[in-house]
N, C-alpha and C positions, 0 to 999 in steps of 0.2 A: 877699196875706192870707187871701184867701179859699181858694186851694189851702192853703195850713199849716194853717188850719182842716180843711179835708175830710180831708189828708194826718196831721194829729194824729187824729182822731177815725179814720180806718181801723186806725190804728196801736195805738192804745187798742182797736180792738175786736178787733183781734189777737190782744191783750196777754190781752185778759180771756176768750179763745175758747180761748187756754193754759189759761187757770188752769183755768176751767171745765174741762179736760181733764186735767187734774193728774189725778184721781183715775179716771180712767179708760183704760179698759182697747181695744186697737185690734188686730181679726183679722190677721192676718200673713200670707206665705207658713211654709208650716211647713218647707221649705227652707232660709229664710234665718236657723231656729236655727242657732248653734252648741251644737254641744254631741256626747256620748254619748249614745247611745239606749239606755232602759233595756228588755228585749226579753225577759222573763220566761222567757228558751231554760233555765233551773237546771230550771223548775217541768217539772211532768210532764204530762201527759193525763188529767183528771178529777182530779187533784188537791185535795185538800177542805183548808182555811187554816180552822182552829179560833183560831187568835191572828193577832199582825200578825206582816206580813211586811215581812222586809227585804229590798231589791234596789238594791242601783245606787244607796248612798245615802240612798237615799229607805226612807220606810217608811211601809205601807196599812197601811189597816183598816177599820171599816165606815162610824166616825164618830168626832166631836169631842167631849169634854167640853163639855159646855152644851148641846149639838144632844138636843133630845126624837128618836126613834124612833119613828114611824109608821108606820102603812101607809096605802096609799090604789089605790082600785078603777078600773082607765078600760078601754077598752074598746079592741078594736084594729082597727087601721083600717081603716077601709071599713064598720065596725060600730057600734053603737048600745047593742050589750052590753055592761055592765061586766062581762068577764068572767078578768081579772088583776089581780093581786095586786104592788103597787110598794112598796120602802122610800119613806117621806118625813121626808124632813129640815126642812122647813120648822118645824118648833116648837121656838122657843129659839134658843140665840144661841152660835157657838166661845167656846170660856174664856178667857182671855190660854195665851200658854202652848201651844194649842195640839195639847194631851194627846189623843192620838187612843186609841180603843177601840175591842175587837173585838164583834163580832156574835154574838150567840146562833150555841150550837157547832151545825156542818154548816149554818147560817143569814149563816158570816160572806163570805167569800172564794172563791172555786175557780178553776181552769187548763184553757183546753180548747184542743186544739193541731188547729189548720186547715188543717192539712196540707199547705202554700203556702210561699211561702219566706219569708214570716214568723211564721210556727210557732206558739210557744203565745202565746196573751193571757192577760189576767186580768178575770175579771168579778167582781159583785160579787151573790152567791146570791139572798138576798131572802128575803120570806115564806113563799116556797113550795116546802119544804123537799125538795128531792127528786122533784118534782112541775116545777118548768121555776127555768133558772140564766140570771142575766144582770139582771132586773130585782131586782138588790140599789141600795145605795150602796159607794159605794168615797171613800174618804179617803186622801189621801197630807198628810205632813210632808217637807219639803226639810232637808237638814241646813243651812242657809245660806237666807236669800232670795234667790230672782232676779229680774230684770226683764222674763222672756220663759220659756214656755214653749210645745208642741209633743205633740201624740197623734195615733195610728193611734183610730181609732173602727173597732168585727167589729160585725157582723151588727145595725147603727140599719137600721130601715127606715123612716125621714121619721114617726116619732113625738117625743114631748117631751121635750127633751132637757134638761137648767141644769145649768153647770160654776159653782161657785162657786166663787170665788178671797180669800183668807183671810191678811190680816196675821197676825206672831206674836204680837202683843197679842189675839186674837181677830175683832177689827173685820175689819165686808165689807167688800171691796174695792169688787165686782160681782162681781154673778149674772149668764155671760151665756147666753145663751136659744140653744142648739142645737140648734131644735124643728125640724124637718122636712129632717136631712143624715142621708145616706146614706154606705153605708164610705166612709170617704174617710183623707186626713190634716190636720189641722188648728191652724192653728200661732194664740199670742195674746202679746199686747205691752203691757210699761205707756208709757203717756203718758208723755214728758221720760224713759222707759229706767227711770224708777226702781224698783230692788233692792227690795223690799220683798211681795213675794210669797213669803209660807210655807209656802202649802199650801193645797187645795183637795180639794170635792166633788164626786161627778160621778152625778147622780141622773136614770133618769129612767122612765118612764112608754109606753115603746114595744114594744111587744106581740109577741107571738111568740117571738122568743130575746130580746128587752131589746137591751143593748150588752155591751162588752168593752172593754178597754184595752189600748191594746200600742206600742209604738217610744215610748215616751215619754221626751220630752229638755228639759232646760230648763239657761237662760244667766241670767249676770248683766251678760250685754253684749249693746248695745241690736240687731237683726237692723239689714242697709239696708235705711234706707227704699223705699217705693216710689215709683215715676219724680212720684204725685202729692204729695208730703212734698215733697221737690225743689222742685218748683213754688210749692205755698206759699209757700216759704222762699226762692224768689228775689222772689217776689213783695213779700215781705214785706219784703225788703234795698232791692229797688225805691223803695217808698215814701222808705223810711228817707234815698235816695241825694237824692231831688226835692227830700224837703225840703232839703236841705243845698246842692242847687245854686239853689236858691229864694233862701235866703236868700244866701246869696255874691253872688246877683245884687242882690239890695235895698239 
């Protein structure tokens, strides 16, 4: 009986943990996300986009209706001098429908060709129009909600970066702190493979060059679980099996 109580407690704890993670986002390998990447190859180097951009079935802008655009000043890495200005979307909340808004003329979105195999990337211009690029916000609305997404960050130098994921009703699923990341490919999946991610906002306070976005991939199919996920699932099955065997013996 004591074993049954312990096993049941472990099982209930596992279920509770699963419920707690129902609204969570898990980082996964970029390569585990199936889908066609949006590469922004149709854009030209140095292009300035004053309106909304549609690419690969995704719409891009600066922010969502309901989000208040503010500016924040931050120091560069290794410095205490507040010298760079960035877009700040921490005020206000996205409204239902996730209606995208473009930034002011010349301060919305732009494109830069890195001259390598990945070519052109998209960046938010930010408040320092004409003086610096990549310090602005990028927001995206998907044609239909997804359960996983991945992208390439470019020009990241280890500064503060925040990825905020939203449902179609405007509610925030989670803000993922990507601070300290450098250039690379990153993937994220909804726990339970819930396909309710309808869009995101990406902001940064990463000095010198800010950040650019490239190779965005979206999927309504759950990524292949990591080995640790399989281990957790097998452990849960073992607990349930143990309870069943104990009851048969009794």
